[in-house]
NUDRENKE-481222 format. One record per atom (N, C-alpha, C, O): z, x negated, y negated. Coordinates in pm, whole numbers, padded with zeros to 5 digits, always signed. Example, Ala and Ser with C-alpha at 12.3 -4.5 7.8 and 13.67 -1.06 7.14 Angstrom:
+00780-01319+00569
+00780-01230+00450
+00780-01320+00330
+00846-01424+00332
+00708-01285+00225
+00714-01367+00106
+00787-01290-00003
+00804-01341-00114
END
This chain:
-00466-03368-09981
-00355-03282-10023
-00263-03362-10116
-00231-03478-10089
-00223-03299-10225
-00147-03371-10327
-00013-03422-10274
+00052-03357-10192
+00027-03538-10322
+00153-03598-10281
+00272-03538-10356
+00385-03542-10307
+00248-03483-10473
+00356-03427-10555
+00301-03310-10636
+00180-03299-10657
+00389-03226-10679
+00348-03117-10768
+00312-03176-10904
+00392-03244-10968
+00189-03148-10946
+00140-03193-11076
+00058-03084-11141
+00001-02998-11073
+00053-03087-11274
-00032-02993-11345
+00041-02866-11383
+00154-02870-11431
-00024-02753-11360
+00021-02623-11409
+00064-02536-11291
-00019-02478-11222
+00193-02528-11270
+00251-02446-11163
+00341-02339-11225
+00405-02361-11328
+00344-02226-11161
+00423-02112-11209
+00541-02088-11116
+00524-02081-10995
+00658-02075-11174
+00774-02027-11100
+00762-01875-11092
+00800-01804-11184
+00709-01828-10981
+00668-01688-10971
+00785-01592-10964
+00887-01618-10900
+00768-01479-11032
+00858-01365-11010
+00828-01306-10872
+00719-01326-10818
+00925-01235-10816
+00911-01179-10681
+00907-01026-10687
+01008-00963-10716
+00791-00966-10661
+00783-00819-10660
+00853-00762-10538
+00851-00822-10430
+00913-00647-10555
+00990-00583-10448
+00934-00446-10414
+00883-00374-10500
+00944-00411-10286
+00911-00276-10240
+01028-00183-10272
+01134-00227-10317
+01009-00055-10247
+01114+00043-10280
+01243+00018-10204
+01351+00049-10254
+01233-00039-10084
+01354-00065-10005
+01419-00199-10038
+01517-00238-09974
+01366-00270-10139
+01425-00395-10181
+01371-00517-10109
+01410-00629-10141
+01282-00498-10012
+01218-00611-09945
+01109-00668-10034
+01067-00605-10131
+01063-00788-10001
+00958-00851-10080
+00826-00777-10057
+00789-00750-09943
+00757-00746-10165
+00624-00687-10157
+00523-00802-10153
+00474-00848-10256
+00494-00848-10033
+00412-00968-10017
+00269-00948-10067
+00207-01042-10117
+00217-00828-10053
+00081-00803-10100
+00073-00817-10251
-00020-00879-10303
+00170-00760-10322
+00172-00776-10468
+00192-00922-10507
+00133-00970-10603
+00275-00992-10432
+00302-01131-10463
+00175-01216-10447
+00145-01299-10532
+00103-01195-10338
-00022-01268-10317
-00123-01235-10427
-00192-01324-10476
-00131-01108-10464
-00225-01068-10570
-00186-01132-10703
-00272-01174-10780
-00057-01138-10730
-00009-01200-10853
-00047-01348-10855
-00094-01398-10957
-00028-01417-10743
-00064-01559-10737
-00213-01578-10760
-00254-01667-10834
-00293-01495-10699
-00439-01510-10712
-00486-01486-10855
-00576-01555-10904
-00426-01388-10922
-00469-01365-11061
-00425-01478-11152
-00492-01508-11250
-00313-01541-11120
-00270-01659-11196
-00365-01776-11173
-00398-01849-11267
-00410-01794-11050
-00507-01900-11021
-00635-01880-11102
-00697-01976-11146
-00672-01756-11121
-00791-01725-11200
-00775-01757-11348
-00873-01757-11423
-00651-01784-11390
-00624-01817-11530
-00590-01965-11548
-00531-02004-11649
-00627-02046-11451
-00609-02190-11465
-00484-02248-11404
-00455-02365-11425
-00408-02167-11330
-00285-02215-11268
-00319-02291-11139
-00406-02250-11063
-00250-02403-11117
-00276-02486-10999
-00199-02439-10876
-00250-02449-10764
-00078-02388-10895
+00003-02349-10781
+00120-02262-10824
+00151-02250-10942
+00185-02203-10724
+00301-02118-10750
+00419-02166-10666
+00403-02207-10551
+00537-02160-10725
+00660-02186-10652
+00728-02052-10629
+00758-01979-10724
+00752-02020-10504
+00815-01894-10466
+00965-01916-10442
+01007-02021-10394
+01043-01816-10478
+01187-01814-10453
+01261-01926-10526
+01359-01981-10476
+01212-01958-10646
+01290-02041-10735
+01383-01954-10818
+01412-01840-10782
+01429-02008-10929
+01521-01931-11015
+01454-01805-11067
+01512-01696-11060
+01331-01817-11120
+01260-01701-11173
+01229-01601-11063
+01216-01481-11090
+01215-01648-10940
+01186-01559-10827
+01309-01502-10760
+01300-01454-10647
+01426-01507-10828
+01551-01455-10772
+01582-01521-10637
+01636-01457-10547
+01549-01649-10625
+01553-01715-10497
+01685-01706-10422
+01686-01690-10300
+01796-01715-10493
+01926-01714-10424
+01958-01578-10364
+02056-01565-10290
+01878-01476-10393
+01900-01343-10336
+01827-01323-10204
+01836-01215-10144
+01754-01426-10156
+01675-01412-10035
+01716-01517-09932
+01732-01635-09965
+01732-01473-09808
+01775-01565-09703
+01656-01639-09642
+01541-01617-09682
+01684-01725-09548
+01579-01807-09487
+01473-01720-09422
+01353-01742-09444
+01514-01622-09343
+01418-01537-09272
+01325-01464-09368
+01205-01457-09343
+01379-01412-09477
+01297-01341-09575
+01197-01435-09642
+01081-01398-09662
+01240-01553-09676
+01151-01648-09743
+01036-01688-09650
+00920-01692-09692
+01069-01719-09525
+00965-01762-09431
+00867-01649-09404
+00746-01671-09403
+00918-01528-09382
+00829-01414-09356
+00737-01387-09474
+00620-01354-09454
+00788-01402-09595
+00704-01382-09714
+00594-01486-09722
+00479-01453-09750
+00628-01610-09697
+00526-01716-09702
+00420-01692-09596
+00301-01711-09622
+00460-01651-09478
+00362-01620-09372
+00265-01512-09421
+00144-01522-09400
+00319-01409-09485
+00235-01299-09532
+00143-01342-09645
+00026-01303-09649
+00193-01423-09737
+00112-01470-09849
+00000-01561-09799
-00112-01555-09850
+00029-01644-09701
-00075-01727-09640
-00182-01640-09574
-00302-01666-09589
-00141-01539-09501
-00236-01450-09436
-00322-01375-09538
-00435-01337-09509
-00268-01356-09658
-00343-01288-09764
-00443-01381-09832
-00516-01338-09921
-00446-01507-09791
-00549-01597-09841
-00506-01697-09945
-00591-01764-10004
-00376-01711-09969
-00329-01813-10063
-00315-01944-09985
-00248-01947-09881
-00376-02050-10033
-00378-02177-09962
-00240-02242-09963
-00170-02236-10064
-00200-02303-09851
-00065-02362-09844
-00041-02473-09944
+00071-02493-09990
-00147-02548-09980
-00128-02657-10076
-00103-02607-10217
-00067-02685-10305
-00120-02477-10238
-00094-02420-10370
+00039-02345-10375
+00066-02271-10470
+00121-02364-10273
+00251-02295-10266
+00363-02398-10254
+00357-02489-10172
+00464-02382-10338
+00590-02452-10322
+00697-02346-10297
+00677-02229-10328
+00810-02387-10242
+00915-02291-10213
+01051-02347-10253
+01080-02465-10233
+01132-02260-10311
+01270-02296-10340
+01348-02306-10210
+01355-02210-10133
+01406-02423-10184
+01475-02446-10058
+01621-02483-10074
+01680-02543-09984
+01679-02446-10186
+01819-02479-10210
+01914-02372-10159
+01893-02253-10183
+02017-02414-10089
+02122-02325-10038
+02256-02397-10049
+02259-02520-10052
+02365-02324-10054
+02495-02392-10046
+02513-02463-09912
+02580-02566-09905
+02453-02407-09804
+02464-02468-09672
+02345-02560-09646
+02230-02515-09651
+02370-02685-09620
+02264-02781-09594
+02180-02739-09475
+02058-02757-09475
+02243-02682-09373
+02168-02642-09254
+02062-02538-09286
+01957-02537-09223
+02087-02448-09384
+01986-02351-09423
+01866-02419-09488
+01752-02382-09463
+01892-02519-09571
+01783-02594-09633
+01699-02663-09526
+01576-02667-09537
+01763-02717-09425
+01691-02785-09317
+01604-02685-09240
+01487-02712-09215
+01660-02572-09204
+01585-02472-09126
+01465-02421-09205
+01355-02413-09152
+01486-02386-09332
+01375-02337-09414
+01267-02443-09428
+01148-02414-09412
+01307-02565-09459
+01208-02671-09483
+01127-02698-09358
+01004-02710-09365
+01191-02706-09243
+01117-02725-09118
+01017-02611-09096
+00903-02635-09056
+01061-02491-09123
+00975-02375-09098
+00851-02377-09187
+00740-02354-09139
+00869-02405-09318
+00753-02400-09407
+00660-02518-09386
+00539-02506-09405
+00713-02632-09346
+00627-02744-09311
+00539-02707-09191
+00422-02744-09184
+00597-02633-09099
+00521-02586-08984
+00411-02488-09020
+00316-02469-08944
+00423-02425-09137
+00321-02330-09184
+00215-02399-09271
+00121-02334-09317
+00231-02528-09293
+00131-02601-09370
+00170-02634-09512
+00095-02703-09581
+00287-02588-09558
+00334-02624-09691
+00392-02765-09687
+00431-02815-09582
+00397-02828-09804
+00462-02958-09815
+00566-02962-09927
+00657-03045-09925
+00551-02872-10024
+00633-02880-10144
+00756-02789-10134
+00743-02666-10130
+00873-02849-10129
+01000-02777-10125
+01086-02827-10240
+01108-02948-10253
+01136-02735-10322
+01227-02771-10432
+01370-02759-10381
+01411-02653-10334
+01444-02867-10393
+01578-02873-10337
+01683-02883-10447
+01689-02981-10521
+01765-02781-10455
+01886-02788-10538
+01992-02868-10466
+01994-02871-10343
+02081-02933-10539
+02201-02983-10472
+02283-02862-10427
+02279-02758-10492
+02358-02873-10317
+02442-02759-10278
+02529-02716-10396
+02598-02798-10457
+02526-02588-10427
+02596-02540-10545
+02724-02466-10507
+02752-02447-10389
+02799-02427-10603
+02929-02358-10596
+03043-02457-10622
+03129-02429-10705
+03046-02571-10552
+03153-02668-10573
+03115-02758-10690
+03026-02842-10677
+03183-02740-10803
+03151-02817-10924
+03219-02953-10927
+03197-03029-11021
+03301-02985-10830
+03378-03109-10835
+03314-03222-10756
+03375-03328-10740
+03192-03201-10705
+03131-03303-10620
+03096-03429-10700
+03070-03423-10820
+03097-03542-10631
+03068-03671-10693
+02918-03700-10680
+02850-03637-10599
+02867-03794-10759
+02727-03836-10740
+02699-03882-10598
+02592-03854-10543
+02794-03952-10538
+02776-03997-10400
+02764-03878-10304
+02684-03880-10211
+02844-03775-10330
+02837-03655-10245
+02705-03582-10261
+02649-03532-10163
+02653-03577-10384
+02524-03513-10407
+02413-03590-10336
+02325-03529-10274
+02417-03721-10345
+02317-03802-10274
+02328-03780-10123
+02227-03768-10055
+02450-03775-10072
+02470-03751-09929
+02409-03617-09887
+02351-03606-09779
+02425-03517-09972
+02373-03384-09938
+02221-03384-09929
+02164-03331-09833
+02155-03443-10028
+02009-03451-10023
+01965-03533-09902
+01869-03497-09834
+02034-03643-09875
+01998-03728-09761
+02013-03651-09630
+01932-03666-09539
+02117-03569-09622
+02138-03491-09500
+02024-03391-09478
+01985-03366-09364
+01972-03335-09585
+01858-03243-09572
+01734-03319-09525
+01668-03278-09429
+01703-03429-09592
+01581-03504-09559
+01590-03561-09417
+01493-03555-09342
+01705-03616-09382
+01723-03670-09246
+01720-03559-09142
+01668-03577-09032
+01776-03443-09179
+01776-03332-09084
+01638-03275-09060
+01606-03233-08949
+01555-03273-09164
+01417-03224-09150
+01335-03325-09069
+01260-03287-08979
+01350-03453-09101
+01287-03562-09026
+01138-03538-09005
+01089-03538-08892
+01066-03516-09114
+00923-03486-09105
+00851-03558-09219
+00882-03536-09336
+00758-03641-09184
+00686-03721-09283
+00595-03638-09372
+00545-03687-09473
+00573-03513-09336
+00488-03427-09420
+00560-03380-09545
+00494-03337-09640
+00690-03387-09549
+00768-03334-09661
+00737-03408-09791
+00729-03531-09795
+00719-03328-09897
+00708-03383-10032
+00807-03304-10119
+00769-03208-10186
+00931-03346-10115
+01038-03272-10182
+01040-03299-10331
+01007-03409-10377
+01080-03198-10406
+01110-03213-10548
+01257-03178-10568
+01301-03069-10530
+01332-03268-10626
+01471-03238-10662
+01470-03140-10778
+01385-03149-10867
+01565-03048-10779
+01564-02941-10880
+01691-02948-10963
+01801-02922-10915
+01672-02985-11090
+01784-03005-11183
+01790-02889-11281
+01708-02879-11372
+01888-02801-11261
+01907-02687-11352
+02058-02659-11359
+02103-02553-11318
+02134-02754-11412
+02280-02746-11404
+02341-02630-11478
+02449-02583-11442
+02274-02581-11584
+02330-02468-11658
+02329-02340-11576
+02397-02243-11611
+02253-02337-11468
+02248-02222-11378
+02319-02253-11247
+02404-02176-11202
+02285-02365-11186
+02341-02398-11054
+02486-02447-11063
+02563-02434-10968
+02521-02504-11178
+02655-02558-11195
+02670-02701-11147
+02776-02762-11165
+02565-02757-11085
+02572-02893-11032
+02451-02972-11082
+02337-02937-11051
+02476-03077-11157
+02369-03161-11210
+02328-03266-11107
+02405-03301-11018
+02205-03315-11123
+02159-03427-11042
+02167-03553-11129
+02090-03565-11224
+02256-03645-11101
+02263-03767-11181
+02133-03847-11170
+02067-03846-11066
+02097-03915-11276
+01974-03995-11273
+01982-04103-11166
+01880-04137-11105
+02100-04157-11142
+02115-04260-11039
+02084-04205-10901
+02027-04274-10816
+02121-04079-10878
+02093-04016-10749
+01943-03998-10730
+01890-04026-10623
+01874-03952-10834
+01729-03937-10825
+01662-04070-10794
+01574-04078-10709
+01704-04174-10863
+01646-04306-10842
+01676-04359-10702
+01588-04414-10636
+01799-04342-10657
+01838-04392-10524
+01760-04320-10413
+01716-04383-10317
+01744-04190-10427
+01673-04114-10323
+01527-04154-10316
+01470-04163-10207
+01466-04179-10431
+01327-04224-10429
+01316-04360-10359
+01223-04383-10282
+01411-04449-10387
+01409-04580-10322
+01430-04568-10171
+01368-04640-10093
+01519-04477-10130
+01551-04463-09988
+01438-04398-09909
+01409-04438-09796
+01373-04298-09970
+01281-04213-09893
+01136-04221-09939
+01048-04161-09877
+01110-04294-10045
+00972-04307-10090
+00909-04173-10120
+00969-04088-10186
+00785-04153-10072
+00707-04035-10108
+00764-03905-10053
+00721-03797-10096
+00860-03910-09961
+00923-03786-09915
+00997-03719-10030
+01006-03596-10036
+01050-03798-10121
+01107-03746-10246
+01001-03770-10353
+00999-03874-10419
+00913-03671-10367
+00792-03690-10448
+00813-03662-10595
+00747-03722-10680
+00904-03572-10627
+00916-03532-10767
+01052-03479-10801
+01144-03478-10719
+01063-03434-10925
+01186-03373-10976
+01147-03271-11082
+01065-03300-11169
+01205-03154-11074
+01186-03055-11178
+01309-03054-11268
+01421-03027-11222
+01287-03083-11395
+01397-03082-11492
+01390-02953-11572
+01304-02936-11658
+01483-02863-11543
+01492-02737-11615
+01616-02733-11703
+01665-02625-11737
+01666-02849-11740
+01787-02854-11823
+01761-02804-11965
+01853-02757-12032
+01636-02815-12011
+01604-02782-12150
+01643-02889-12248
+01638-02869-12369
+01683-03004-12196
+01726-03117-12278
+01623-03228-12262
+01617-03292-12157
+01544-03253-12365
+01436-03352-12353
+01491-03492-12330
+01426-03574-12265
+01608-03521-12381
+01669-03652-12356
+01699-03669-12206
+01693-03780-12154
+01731-03559-12139
+01755-03566-11995
+01625-03597-11922
+01623-03678-11829
+01516-03533-11964
+01385-03564-11907
+01354-03713-11923
+01310-03778-11829
+01377-03766-12042
+01350-03907-12068
+01438-03997-11981
+01394-04103-11936
+01561-03955-11957
+01651-04034-11873
+01601-04038-11729
+01608-04143-11664
+01552-03925-11679
+01495-03925-11544
+01372-04014-11537
+01354-04088-11440
+01288-04007-11639
+01167-04090-11640
+01204-04239-11639
+01140-04319-11570
+01306-04275-11714
+01346-04415-11721
+01409-04462-11590
+01385-04575-11546
+01489-04376-11527
+01560-04415-11406
+01471-04415-11282
+01489-04498-11193
+01376-04323-11279
+01292-04307-11158
+01147-04284-11199
+01094-04174-11180
+01081-04385-11254
+00946-04367-11306
+00842-04330-11201
+00736-04279-11235
+00871-04354-11073
+00776-04320-10968
+00780-04172-10931
+00688-04122-10865
+00884-04101-10973
+00891-03957-10945
+00796-03881-11037
+00783-03913-11155
+00730-03780-10981
+00649-03689-11062
+00745-03586-11121
+00794-03498-11050
+00771-03597-11250
+00873-03512-11313
+00805-03400-11391
+00731-03424-11487
+00832-03280-11350
+00784-03161-11419
+00897-03102-11503
+01014-03128-11476
+00861-03024-11604
+00962-02959-11687
+00955-02808-11671
+00848-02750-11648
+01071-02746-11683
+01078-02601-11677
+01081-02538-11815
+01043-02422-11831
+01126-02613-11915
+01134-02561-12052
+00995-02569-12116
+00946-02678-12147
+00934-02453-12137
+00795-02449-12182
+00775-02517-12317
+00668-02573-12342
+00874-02512-12404
+00860-02573-12536
+00849-02725-12530
+00805-02788-12626
+00887-02785-12416
+00883-02931-12401
+00757-02979-12331
+00739-03100-12315
+00668-02889-12288
+00558-02929-12200
+00470-03036-12263
+00443-03138-12201
+00425-03014-12385
+00329-03106-12447
+00388-03245-12460
+00323-03343-12423
+00509-03257-12513
+00566-03390-12534
+00608-03454-12402
+00608-03576-12390
+00643-03372-12302
+00678-03429-12172
+00556-03492-12106
+00564-03601-12051
+00443-03424-12112
+00320-03480-12056
+00281-03607-12130
+00239-03706-12069
+00295-03605-12262
+00263-03724-12342
+00353-03841-12306
+00315-03957-12322
+00475-03811-12258
+00571-03916-12222
+00564-03952-12073
+00655-04017-12021
+00459-03910-12006
+00441-03946-11866
+00483-03841-11766
+00486-03868-11646
+00516-03721-11811
+00552-03613-11721
+00434-03565-11639
+00318-03585-11676
+00464-03501-11526
+00360-03459-11432
+00304-03321-11462
+00203-03282-11404
+00369-03246-11552
+00324-03110-11581
+00441-03016-11590
+00549-03053-11636
+00420-02893-11547
+00524-02791-11558
+00530-02702-11436
+00429-02677-11370
+00650-02655-11407
+00673-02541-11318
+00757-02446-11401
+00876-02471-11421
+00699-02336-11449
+00772-02257-11548
+00757-02107-11524
+00663-02061-11461
+00853-02033-11578
+00857-01889-11559
+00775-01809-11659
+00721-01705-11624
+00766-01858-11783
+00693-01782-11885
+00546-01763-11851
+00482-01671-11901
+00494-01850-11767
+00353-01839-11729
+00325-01713-11648
+00208-01675-11634
+00426-01648-11594
+00405-01519-11529
+00343-01418-11625
+00262-01335-11586
+00382-01426-11752
+00340-01327-11849
+00252-01383-11960
+00184-01308-12030
+00253-01517-11979
+00175-01579-12086
+00108-01708-12037
+00130-01814-12095
+00026-01700-11933
-00035-01822-11881
-00124-01894-11982
-00131-02017-11981
-00192-01820-12069
-00280-01885-12167
-00201-01970-12265
-00246-02077-12305
-00083-01923-12304
-00001-01999-12398
+00053-02125-12332
+00057-02232-12394
+00095-02113-12206
+00141-02232-12133
+00026-02331-12117
+00045-02452-12133
-00092-02280-12086
-00209-02368-12072
-00236-02440-12204
-00275-02557-12204
-00216-02372-12316
-00232-02436-12446
-00135-02550-12465
-00171-02653-12521
-00010-02533-12419
+00088-02641-12427
+00044-02759-12341
+00056-02874-12384
-00006-02732-12221
-00052-02839-12132
-00168-02915-12195
-00177-03037-12184
-00256-02842-12260
-00375-02903-12321
-00345-02971-12454
-00436-03027-12516
-00219-02967-12500
-00181-03037-12622
-00220-02966-12750
-00231-03030-12855
-00241-02836-12743
-00278-02762-12863
-00153-02733-12947
-00040-02739-12897
-00173-02702-13071
-00063-02684-13165
-00006-02543-13153
-00024-02459-13241
+00063-02519-13042
+00115-02384-13017
+00265-02385-12984
+00319-02286-12935
+00333-02498-13012
+00475-02506-12976
+00558-02401-13046
+00649-02343-12986
+00530-02374-13174
+00608-02274-13248
+00589-02136-13187
+00684-02058-13176
+00466-02106-13146
+00441-01977-13082
+00511-01968-12946
+00565-01863-12909
+00511-02078-12873
+00579-02079-12745
+00729-02059-12763
+00790-01981-12689
+00789-02128-12858
+00933-02111-12880
+00966-01968-12920
+01067-01914-12877
+00881-01908-13002
+00903-01769-13042
+00894-01676-12921
+00972-01581-12910
+00801-01703-12831
+00786-01622-12710
+00908-01638-12620
+00959-01541-12564
+00954-01762-12605
+01074-01786-12525
+01192-01709-12582
+01270-01649-12509
+01205-01711-12715
+01316-01641-12780
+01313-01491-12754
+01418-01428-12741
+01194-01434-12746
+01182-01290-12716
+01248-01258-12583
+01315-01156-12568
+01229-01348-12485
+01277-01322-12349
+01423-01363-12330
+01501-01287-12272
+01459-01482-12378
+01593-01531-12348
+01702-01462-12431
+01820-01472-12397
+01665-01393-12536
+01764-01323-12616
+01791-01181-12564
+01845-01097-12636
+01753-01157-12440
+01784-01032-12373
+01893-01059-12270
+01920-01175-12238
+01958-00955-12218
+02067-00978-12122
+02025-01051-11995
+02106-01124-11937
+01900-01033-11950
+01856-01094-11824
+01713-01144-11837
+01620-01065-11852
+01696-01276-11831
+01562-01336-11836
+01475-01282-11724
+01359-01250-11745
+01531-01273-11603
+01451-01233-11487
+01410-01087-11495
+01293-01054-11472
+01503-00999-11528
+01469-00857-11539
+01372-00834-11654
+01285-00746-11646
+01386-00912-11761
+01296-00897-11876
+01155-00938-11840
+01059-00868-11874
+01140-01052-11772
+01006-01094-11729
+00940-00987-11644
+00822-00957-11660
+01017-00929-11552
+00960-00824-11466
+00922-00700-11547
+00821-00637-11518
+01001-00666-11645
+00968-00550-11728
+00840-00575-11807
+00758-00485-11823
+00822-00697-11855
+00699-00731-11927
+00580-00726-11831
+00474-00674-11867
+00597-00779-11710
+00490-00771-11610
+00453-00626-11581
+00335-00593-11569
+00553-00540-11571
+00527-00398-11546
+00446-00337-11659
+00354-00259-11636
+00481-00373-11783
+00408-00321-11899
+00267-00377-11906
+00173-00306-11941
+00250-00504-11873
+00118-00567-11877
+00024-00510-11773
-00095-00489-11800
+00076-00485-11655
-00008-00442-11543
-00016-00291-11526
-00103-00240-11456
+00076-00220-11591
+00084-00075-11569
+00143-00041-11433
+00130+00072-11387
+00208-00137-11370
+00264-00120-11235
+00416-00127-11244
+00474-00235-11253
+00480-00011-11242
+00625-00004-11258
+00702-00062-11140
+00823-00080-11148
+00632-00091-11031
+00700-00155-10918
+00757-00291-10957
+00853-00338-10897
+00698-00353-11058
+00748-00483-11104
+00887-00474-11165
+00955-00575-11179
+00931-00355-11200
+01064-00340-11259
+01177-00368-11160
+01289-00399-11200
+01148-00357-11032
+01254-00366-10931
+01313-00506-10923
+01241-00606-10922
+01446-00512-10917
+01520-00638-10900
+01625-00617-10791
+01655-00504-10754
+01678-00725-10742
+01787-00716-10645
+01921-00730-10715
+01933-00801-10815
+02023-00661-10664
+02157-00683-10717
+02194-00830-10703
+02154-00894-10606
+02269-00884-10798
+02346-00817-10902
+02268-00787-11030
+02327-00740-11127
+02137-00814-11034
+02059-00781-11153
+02044-00630-11166
+02049-00557-11067
+02025-00586-11288
+01994-00446-11316
+01858-00439-11383
+01829-00516-11474
+01775-00346-11338
+01639-00336-11389
+01637-00280-11531
+01721-00198-11568
+01541-00327-11609
+01511-00265-11738
+01423-00144-11713
+01351-00139-11614
+01429-00047-11801
+01351+00074-11781
+01212+00067-11841
+01122+00139-11799
+01194-00021-11940
+01064-00027-12008
+01049-00161-12080
+01139-00205-12151
+00934-00225-12059
+00909-00352-12127
+00799-00344-12230
+00747-00447-12273
+00764-00222-12271
+00651-00206-12363
+00673-00275-12496
+00583-00343-12546
+00792-00260-12554
+00819-00322-12684
+00817-00474-12673
+00769-00543-12763
+00869-00527-12563
+00868-00671-12542
+00725-00721-12525
+00688-00825-12579
+00645-00648-12450
+00504-00684-12434
+00434-00688-12569
+00354-00778-12596
+00463-00591-12654
+00399-00584-12785
+00433-00708-12868
+00347-00762-12938
+00558-00754-12859
+00597-00874-12934
+00520-00997-12884
+00476-01080-12963
+00504-01007-12752
+00430-01120-12699
+00283-01112-12734
+00219-01214-12759
+00228-00991-12735
+00088-00973-12774
+00064-01021-12917
-00039-01081-12947
+00160-00994-13004
+00149-01038-13143
+00146-01189-13153
+00077-01246-13238
+00223-01256-13064
+00226-01401-13066
+00097-01460-13011
+00062-01574-13044
+00026-01385-12929
-00099-01434-12871
-00218-01406-12960
-00329-01448-12927
-00198-01338-13069
-00309-01308-13161
-00292-01390-13291
-00186-01382-13353
-00391-01468-13332
-00523-01479-13269
-00517-01558-13138
-00420-01628-13110
-00623-01544-13057
-00629-01612-12929
-00623-01763-12948
-00664-01816-13051
-00572-01832-12847
-00562-01978-12853
-00702-02036-12840
-00771-02011-12741
-00743-02114-12938
-00877-02172-12936
-00881-02296-12846
-00986-02358-12832
END
């Protein structure tokens, strides 16, 4: 079983039933079809999966259902960040008990005034509270969304303190210089990138791969970036199609609905508002995929 997340992982969108609960059957089917397109694993309840809208009980129940549907535990990671450290501990213990090892941990968010020492203390409290050698945590750096950055010194210190229990770091800052700073400060961490346009150069610079959202709708293009093909301009154009809309998450789901013909993908949880149709957006992405990536 892998010690860290490496290769091609997707930050999965979360399909919802009519009552707003997670549609676990659709989620398992989505993961399996991604695996058929060269994806190594899926991270559930991250940013792309509307993770902060789901509590511990919902996340654990969904993972149980996805496992029962035949998705292997080593191919699943889970977003485990909460403002309350105790929630992170409870979730992490529960998923380790189900056979998972990969948990992405945000620093506790909301309080923007925390010090680097406080951030390190928070991560340490989670790892000490879980107290399980099976854990292979990835620190999750997405300050433009969470409001709290992970200092490079904190990443390095945690790796020194806990060794392989702190296996990796996902850098979703979109700043390649930040990726390079993490690599320099903590070279033993498996560092993945969330910004799809950076995948090729990050891997060339020693990165471990990607955990990204665009692969929900364009896995072949992401695979091209991983394989070092000359598709960065096409990837940036595809990213621009999605991020220049009011909601990245609702837009991805609308595109999925158009791609699959399944309007259930349109459903989102408040405070997001669903798009009514993703056909035009799908058409733009189809144009970027033609001709096919050789």
